[in-house]
PDB file of N, CA, C, O and CB in Angstrom:
ATOM      1  N   UNK A   1      39.258 -23.023  98.373  1.00  0.00           N
ATOM      2  CA  UNK A   1      38.801 -24.117  99.344  1.00  0.00           C
ATOM      3  C   UNK A   1      39.975 -24.010 100.576  1.00  0.00           C
ATOM      4  O   UNK A   1      41.167 -23.843 100.318  1.00  0.00           O
ATOM      5  CB  UNK A   1      38.753 -25.789  98.510  1.00  0.00           C
ATOM      6  N   UNK A   2      39.463 -24.129 101.883  1.00  0.00           N
ATOM      7  CA  UNK A   2      40.655 -23.905 102.942  1.00  0.00           C
ATOM      8  C   UNK A   2      40.907 -25.368 103.022  1.00  0.00           C
ATOM      9  O   UNK A   2      40.121 -26.121 102.448  1.00  0.00           O
ATOM     10  CB  UNK A   2      40.283 -23.087 104.549  1.00  0.00           C
ATOM     11  N   UNK A   3      41.921 -25.845 103.675  1.00  0.00           N
ATOM     12  CA  UNK A   3      42.296 -27.231 103.991  1.00  0.00           C
ATOM     13  C   UNK A   3      41.808 -27.629 105.240  1.00  0.00           C
ATOM     14  O   UNK A   3      41.775 -26.855 106.196  1.00  0.00           O
ATOM     15  CB  UNK A   3      43.707 -27.441 103.977  1.00  0.00           C
ATOM     16  N   UNK A   4      41.335 -29.068 105.302  1.00  0.00           N
ATOM     17  CA  UNK A   4      40.972 -29.627 106.166  1.00  0.00           C
ATOM     18  C   UNK A   4      41.603 -29.473 107.874  1.00  0.00           C
ATOM     19  O   UNK A   4      42.799 -29.578 108.143  1.00  0.00           O
ATOM     20  CB  UNK A   4      41.058 -30.705 105.560  1.00  0.00           C
ATOM     21  N   UNK A   5      40.526 -29.213 108.888  1.00  0.00           N
ATOM     22  CA  UNK A   5      41.392 -29.426 110.154  1.00  0.00           C
ATOM     23  C   UNK A   5      42.062 -30.599 110.555  1.00  0.00           C
ATOM     24  O   UNK A   5      41.701 -31.746 110.290  1.00  0.00           O
ATOM     25  CB  UNK A   5      40.706 -29.205 111.164  1.00  0.00           C
ATOM     26  N   UNK A   6      42.878 -30.323 111.091  1.00  0.00           N
ATOM     27  CA  UNK A   6      43.806 -31.873 111.385  1.00  0.00           C
ATOM     28  C   UNK A   6      43.691 -31.518 113.058  1.00  0.00           C
ATOM     29  O   UNK A   6      43.459 -30.416 113.557  1.00  0.00           O
ATOM     30  CB  UNK A   6      45.968 -32.022 110.560  1.00  0.00           C
ATOM     31  N   UNK A   7      43.913 -32.730 113.707  1.00  0.00           N
ATOM     32  CA  UNK A   7      43.898 -32.714 115.196  1.00  0.00           C
ATOM     33  C   UNK A   7      44.962 -31.694 115.686  1.00  0.00           C
ATOM     34  O   UNK A   7      46.042 -31.588 115.104  1.00  0.00           O
ATOM     35  CB  UNK A   7      44.194 -34.184 115.796  1.00  0.00           C
ATOM     36  N   UNK A   8      44.615 -30.906 116.829  1.00  0.00           N
ATOM     37  CA  UNK A   8      45.226 -29.890 117.350  1.00  0.00           C
ATOM     38  C   UNK A   8      45.222 -28.559 116.690  1.00  0.00           C
ATOM     39  O   UNK A   8      45.742 -27.511 117.071  1.00  0.00           O
ATOM     40  CB  UNK A   8      46.371 -30.267 117.526  1.00  0.00           C
ATOM     41  N   UNK A   9      44.454 -28.841 115.508  1.00  0.00           N
ATOM     42  CA  UNK A   9      44.183 -27.189 114.823  1.00  0.00           C
ATOM     43  C   UNK A   9      43.332 -26.437 115.645  1.00  0.00           C
ATOM     44  O   UNK A   9      42.582 -27.070 116.387  1.00  0.00           O
ATOM     45  CB  UNK A   9      43.399 -27.128 113.289  1.00  0.00           C
ATOM     46  N   UNK A  10      43.290 -24.979 115.665  1.00  0.00           N
ATOM     47  CA  UNK A  10      42.493 -24.040 116.089  1.00  0.00           C
ATOM     48  C   UNK A  10      41.059 -23.846 115.218  1.00  0.00           C
ATOM     49  O   UNK A  10      41.077 -23.828 113.987  1.00  0.00           O
ATOM     50  CB  UNK A  10      43.340 -22.853 116.106  1.00  0.00           C
ATOM     51  N   UNK A  11      39.935 -23.715 115.924  1.00  0.00           N
ATOM     52  CA  UNK A  11      38.619 -23.599 115.044  1.00  0.00           C
ATOM     53  C   UNK A  11      39.149 -22.059 114.450  1.00  0.00           C
ATOM     54  O   UNK A  11      39.714 -21.206 115.133  1.00  0.00           O
ATOM     55  CB  UNK A  11      36.836 -23.638 116.082  1.00  0.00           C
ATOM     56  N   UNK A  12      38.861 -21.970 113.220  1.00  0.00           N
ATOM     57  CA  UNK A  12      39.051 -20.625 112.425  1.00  0.00           C
ATOM     58  C   UNK A  12      37.566 -19.725 112.980  1.00  0.00           C
ATOM     59  O   UNK A  12      36.546 -20.364 113.236  1.00  0.00           O
ATOM     60  CB  UNK A  12      39.109 -20.974 110.411  1.00  0.00           C
ATOM     61  N   UNK A  13      37.603 -18.348 113.105  1.00  0.00           N
ATOM     62  CA  UNK A  13      36.670 -17.745 113.393  1.00  0.00           C
ATOM     63  C   UNK A  13      35.382 -17.892 112.271  1.00  0.00           C
ATOM     64  O   UNK A  13      35.480 -17.720 111.056  1.00  0.00           O
ATOM     65  CB  UNK A  13      37.205 -16.498 113.631  1.00  0.00           C
ATOM     66  N   UNK A  14      34.332 -18.203 112.918  1.00  0.00           N
ATOM     67  CA  UNK A  14      32.930 -18.530 111.960  1.00  0.00           C
ATOM     68  C   UNK A  14      31.639 -17.634 112.914  1.00  0.00           C
ATOM     69  O   UNK A  14      31.414 -17.673 114.124  1.00  0.00           O
ATOM     70  CB  UNK A  14      32.513 -20.700 111.878  1.00  0.00           C
ATOM     71  N   UNK A  15      30.973 -16.882 111.854  1.00  0.00           N
ATOM     72  CA  UNK A  15      30.074 -16.446 112.251  1.00  0.00           C
ATOM     73  C   UNK A  15      28.671 -17.057 111.646  1.00  0.00           C
ATOM     74  O   UNK A  15      28.358 -16.933 110.462  1.00  0.00           O
ATOM     75  CB  UNK A  15      30.334 -15.227 112.126  1.00  0.00           C
ATOM     76  N   UNK A  16      27.841 -17.762 112.671  1.00  0.00           N
ATOM     77  CA  UNK A  16      26.868 -18.425 112.007  1.00  0.00           C
ATOM     78  C   UNK A  16      25.582 -17.846 112.547  1.00  0.00           C
ATOM     79  O   UNK A  16      25.482 -17.287 113.639  1.00  0.00           O
ATOM     80  CB  UNK A  16      26.994 -19.919 112.162  1.00  0.00           C
ATOM     81  N   UNK A  17      24.647 -18.026 111.712  1.00  0.00           N
ATOM     82  CA  UNK A  17      22.945 -17.435 111.944  1.00  0.00           C
ATOM     83  C   UNK A  17      22.423 -18.510 112.514  1.00  0.00           C
ATOM     84  O   UNK A  17      22.568 -19.606 111.974  1.00  0.00           O
ATOM     85  CB  UNK A  17      21.918 -17.014 110.521  1.00  0.00           C
ATOM     86  N   UNK A  18      21.852 -18.396 113.489  1.00  0.00           N
ATOM     87  CA  UNK A  18      20.913 -19.141 114.419  1.00  0.00           C
ATOM     88  C   UNK A  18      19.502 -19.079 113.641  1.00  0.00           C
ATOM     89  O   UNK A  18      19.168 -18.076 113.010  1.00  0.00           O
ATOM     90  CB  UNK A  18      20.839 -18.408 116.014  1.00  0.00           C
ATOM     91  N   UNK A  19      18.809 -20.083 113.728  1.00  0.00           N
ATOM     92  CA  UNK A  19      17.510 -20.679 113.259  1.00  0.00           C
ATOM     93  C   UNK A  19      16.430 -19.568 114.064  1.00  0.00           C
ATOM     94  O   UNK A  19      15.509 -19.072 113.415  1.00  0.00           O
ATOM     95  CB  UNK A  19      17.333 -22.523 113.775  1.00  0.00           C
ATOM     96  N   UNK A  20      16.573 -19.316 115.142  1.00  0.00           N
ATOM     97  CA  UNK A  20      15.357 -18.339 116.039  1.00  0.00           C
ATOM     98  C   UNK A  20      15.843 -16.880 115.909  1.00  0.00           C
ATOM     99  O   UNK A  20      15.288 -16.008 116.577  1.00  0.00           O
ATOM    100  CB  UNK A  20      15.238 -18.736 117.930  1.00  0.00           C
ATOM    101  N   UNK A  21      17.018 -16.536 114.945  1.00  0.00           N
ATOM    102  CA  UNK A  21      17.555 -15.039 115.010  1.00  0.00           C
ATOM    103  C   UNK A  21      18.729 -15.013 115.768  1.00  0.00           C
ATOM    104  O   UNK A  21      19.014 -15.881 116.594  1.00  0.00           O
ATOM    105  CB  UNK A  21      16.564 -14.009 115.654  1.00  0.00           C
ATOM    106  N   UNK A  22      19.389 -14.076 115.518  1.00  0.00           N
ATOM    107  CA  UNK A  22      20.626 -13.845 116.019  1.00  0.00           C
ATOM    108  C   UNK A  22      21.847 -14.617 115.427  1.00  0.00           C
ATOM    109  O   UNK A  22      21.793 -15.452 114.525  1.00  0.00           O
ATOM    110  CB  UNK A  22      20.522 -14.078 117.343  1.00  0.00           C
ATOM    111  N   UNK A  23      22.790 -14.254 115.995  1.00  0.00           N
ATOM    112  CA  UNK A  23      24.329 -14.996 115.434  1.00  0.00           C
ATOM    113  C   UNK A  23      24.992 -15.376 116.622  1.00  0.00           C
ATOM    114  O   UNK A  23      24.640 -14.974 117.731  1.00  0.00           O
ATOM    115  CB  UNK A  23      25.483 -13.930 114.527  1.00  0.00           C
ATOM    116  N   UNK A  24      26.093 -16.261 116.389  1.00  0.00           N
ATOM    117  CA  UNK A  24      26.987 -16.813 117.363  1.00  0.00           C
ATOM    118  C   UNK A  24      28.177 -16.646 116.411  1.00  0.00           C
ATOM    119  O   UNK A  24      28.225 -16.720 115.184  1.00  0.00           O
ATOM    120  CB  UNK A  24      26.640 -18.388 117.960  1.00  0.00           C
ATOM    121  N   UNK A  25      29.171 -16.386 117.376  1.00  0.00           N
ATOM    122  CA  UNK A  25      30.584 -16.280 116.714  1.00  0.00           C
ATOM    123  C   UNK A  25      31.503 -17.235 117.440  1.00  0.00           C
ATOM    124  O   UNK A  25      31.771 -17.222 118.641  1.00  0.00           O
ATOM    125  CB  UNK A  25      31.213 -14.752 116.789  1.00  0.00           C
ATOM    126  N   UNK A  26      31.906 -17.997 116.588  1.00  0.00           N
ATOM    127  CA  UNK A  26      32.956 -19.168 117.040  1.00  0.00           C
ATOM    128  C   UNK A  26      34.307 -18.688 116.836  1.00  0.00           C
ATOM    129  O   UNK A  26      34.527 -17.782 116.033  1.00  0.00           O
ATOM    130  CB  UNK A  26      32.809 -20.572 116.193  1.00  0.00           C
ATOM    131  N   UNK A  27      35.231 -19.241 117.515  1.00  0.00           N
ATOM    132  CA  UNK A  27      35.043 -19.968 119.020  1.00  0.00           C
ATOM    133  C   UNK A  27      35.005 -18.873 119.907  1.00  0.00           C
ATOM    134  O   UNK A  27      35.259 -19.188 121.070  1.00  0.00           O
ATOM    135  CB  UNK A  27      36.293 -21.037 119.532  1.00  0.00           C
ATOM    136  N   UNK A  28      34.750 -17.613 119.698  1.00  0.00           N
ATOM    137  CA  UNK A  28      34.640 -16.681 120.755  1.00  0.00           C
ATOM    138  C   UNK A  28      33.804 -16.774 121.807  1.00  0.00           C
ATOM    139  O   UNK A  28      33.985 -16.319 122.937  1.00  0.00           O
ATOM    140  CB  UNK A  28      34.401 -15.653 120.328  1.00  0.00           C
ATOM    141  N   UNK A  29      32.620 -17.555 121.278  1.00  0.00           N
ATOM    142  CA  UNK A  29      31.571 -17.824 122.108  1.00  0.00           C
ATOM    143  C   UNK A  29      31.255 -19.289 122.851  1.00  0.00           C
ATOM    144  O   UNK A  29      30.237 -19.540 123.495  1.00  0.00           O
ATOM    145  CB  UNK A  29      30.555 -17.486 121.331  1.00  0.00           C
ATOM    146  N   UNK A  30      32.444 -20.248 122.591  1.00  0.00           N
ATOM    147  CA  UNK A  30      32.241 -21.552 123.152  1.00  0.00           C
ATOM    148  C   UNK A  30      32.526 -21.261 124.708  1.00  0.00           C
ATOM    149  O   UNK A  30      33.282 -20.340 125.015  1.00  0.00           O
ATOM    150  CB  UNK A  30      33.249 -22.726 122.447  1.00  0.00           C
ATOM    151  N   UNK A  31      32.003 -21.938 125.533  1.00  0.00           N
ATOM    152  CA  UNK A  31      31.996 -21.684 127.103  1.00  0.00           C
ATOM    153  C   UNK A  31      33.378 -22.268 127.542  1.00  0.00           C
ATOM    154  O   UNK A  31      33.988 -21.699 128.448  1.00  0.00           O
ATOM    155  CB  UNK A  31      30.645 -22.490 127.960  1.00  0.00           C
ATOM    156  N   UNK A  32      33.911 -23.403 126.926  1.00  0.00           N
ATOM    157  CA  UNK A  32      34.784 -24.246 127.671  1.00  0.00           C
ATOM    158  C   UNK A  32      36.099 -23.964 126.498  1.00  0.00           C
ATOM    159  O   UNK A  32      36.347 -23.098 125.660  1.00  0.00           O
ATOM    160  CB  UNK A  32      34.115 -26.043 127.939  1.00  0.00           C
ATOM    161  N   UNK A  33      36.754 -25.238 126.985  1.00  0.00           N
ATOM    162  CA  UNK A  33      38.142 -25.668 125.890  1.00  0.00           C
ATOM    163  C   UNK A  33      37.415 -26.650 124.784  1.00  0.00           C
ATOM    164  O   UNK A  33      37.751 -26.581 123.601  1.00  0.00           O
ATOM    165  CB  UNK A  33      39.673 -26.740 126.843  1.00  0.00           C
ATOM    166  N   UNK A  34      36.377 -27.590 125.244  1.00  0.00           N
ATOM    167  CA  UNK A  34      36.342 -28.137 124.149  1.00  0.00           C
ATOM    168  C   UNK A  34      34.546 -28.150 123.583  1.00  0.00           C
ATOM    169  O   UNK A  34      33.656 -27.843 124.376  1.00  0.00           O
ATOM    170  CB  UNK A  34      37.120 -29.574 124.406  1.00  0.00           C
ATOM    171  N   UNK A  35      34.337 -28.424 122.583  1.00  0.00           N
ATOM    172  CA  UNK A  35      32.580 -28.272 121.981  1.00  0.00           C
ATOM    173  C   UNK A  35      32.460 -29.209 120.850  1.00  0.00           C
ATOM    174  O   UNK A  35      33.391 -29.715 120.224  1.00  0.00           O
ATOM    175  CB  UNK A  35      32.075 -26.564 121.281  1.00  0.00           C
ATOM    176  N   UNK A  36      31.272 -29.367 120.679  1.00  0.00           N
ATOM    177  CA  UNK A  36      30.918 -30.195 119.592  1.00  0.00           C
ATOM    178  C   UNK A  36      29.745 -29.449 118.671  1.00  0.00           C
ATOM    179  O   UNK A  36      28.772 -28.869 119.153  1.00  0.00           O
ATOM    180  CB  UNK A  36      30.434 -31.623 120.194  1.00  0.00           C
ATOM    181  N   UNK A  37      30.051 -29.588 117.162  1.00  0.00           N
ATOM    182  CA  UNK A  37      29.474 -28.625 116.388  1.00  0.00           C
ATOM    183  C   UNK A  37      28.414 -29.633 115.507  1.00  0.00           C
ATOM    184  O   UNK A  37      28.737 -30.609 114.830  1.00  0.00           O
ATOM    185  CB  UNK A  37      30.669 -27.715 115.490  1.00  0.00           C
ATOM    186  N   UNK A  38      27.282 -29.180 115.693  1.00  0.00           N
ATOM    187  CA  UNK A  38      26.351 -30.144 114.971  1.00  0.00           C
ATOM    188  C   UNK A  38      25.521 -29.408 113.749  1.00  0.00           C
ATOM    189  O   UNK A  38      24.734 -28.509 114.046  1.00  0.00           O
ATOM    190  CB  UNK A  38      25.275 -30.777 116.086  1.00  0.00           C
ATOM    191  N   UNK A  39      25.701 -29.790 112.398  1.00  0.00           N
ATOM    192  CA  UNK A  39      25.200 -29.046 111.338  1.00  0.00           C
ATOM    193  C   UNK A  39      23.772 -30.122 111.023  1.00  0.00           C
ATOM    194  O   UNK A  39      23.797 -31.335 110.817  1.00  0.00           O
ATOM    195  CB  UNK A  39      26.488 -28.832 109.973  1.00  0.00           C
ATOM    196  N   UNK A  40      22.782 -29.360 111.063  1.00  0.00           N
ATOM    197  CA  UNK A  40      21.409 -30.240 110.490  1.00  0.00           C
ATOM    198  C   UNK A  40      21.173 -29.741 109.588  1.00  0.00           C
ATOM    199  O   UNK A  40      20.913 -28.538 109.631  1.00  0.00           O
ATOM    200  CB  UNK A  40      20.127 -30.368 111.173  1.00  0.00           C
ATOM    201  N   UNK A  41      21.160 -30.392 108.460  1.00  0.00           N
ATOM    202  CA  UNK A  41      20.895 -30.113 106.792  1.00  0.00           C
ATOM    203  C   UNK A  41      19.457 -30.115 106.846  1.00  0.00           C
ATOM    204  O   UNK A  41      19.009 -29.671 105.789  1.00  0.00           O
ATOM    205  CB  UNK A  41      21.515 -31.361 105.580  1.00  0.00           C
ATOM    206  N   UNK A  42      18.352 -30.514 107.850  1.00  0.00           N
ATOM    207  CA  UNK A  42      17.162 -30.300 107.444  1.00  0.00           C
ATOM    208  C   UNK A  42      16.454 -31.738 106.992  1.00  0.00           C
ATOM    209  O   UNK A  42      17.085 -32.774 107.200  1.00  0.00           O
ATOM    210  CB  UNK A  42      17.265 -29.254 106.371  1.00  0.00           C
ATOM    211  N   UNK A  43      15.018 -31.798 106.313  1.00  0.00           N
ATOM    212  CA  UNK A  43      14.692 -33.082 105.764  1.00  0.00           C
ATOM    213  C   UNK A  43      15.306 -33.372 104.439  1.00  0.00           C
ATOM    214  O   UNK A  43      15.838 -32.441 103.834  1.00  0.00           O
ATOM    215  CB  UNK A  43      13.276 -33.207 105.655  1.00  0.00           C
ATOM    216  N   UNK A  44      15.285 -34.603 103.912  1.00  0.00           N
ATOM    217  CA  UNK A  44      15.650 -35.156 102.750  1.00  0.00           C
ATOM    218  C   UNK A  44      14.844 -34.690 101.961  1.00  0.00           C
ATOM    219  O   UNK A  44      14.895 -34.999 100.771  1.00  0.00           O
ATOM    220  CB  UNK A  44      15.724 -36.437 102.677  1.00  0.00           C
TER     221      UNK A  44
END
């Protein structure tokens, strides 16, 4: 398990599968300097 990110750390490279198909590669596809990531678990 990787250590937790701390303030000022760079986001490691992540490839995420999109619900509607396709993929997004982070942080390469973040349009600006800042972004918020929301992970939706689904229904409980």
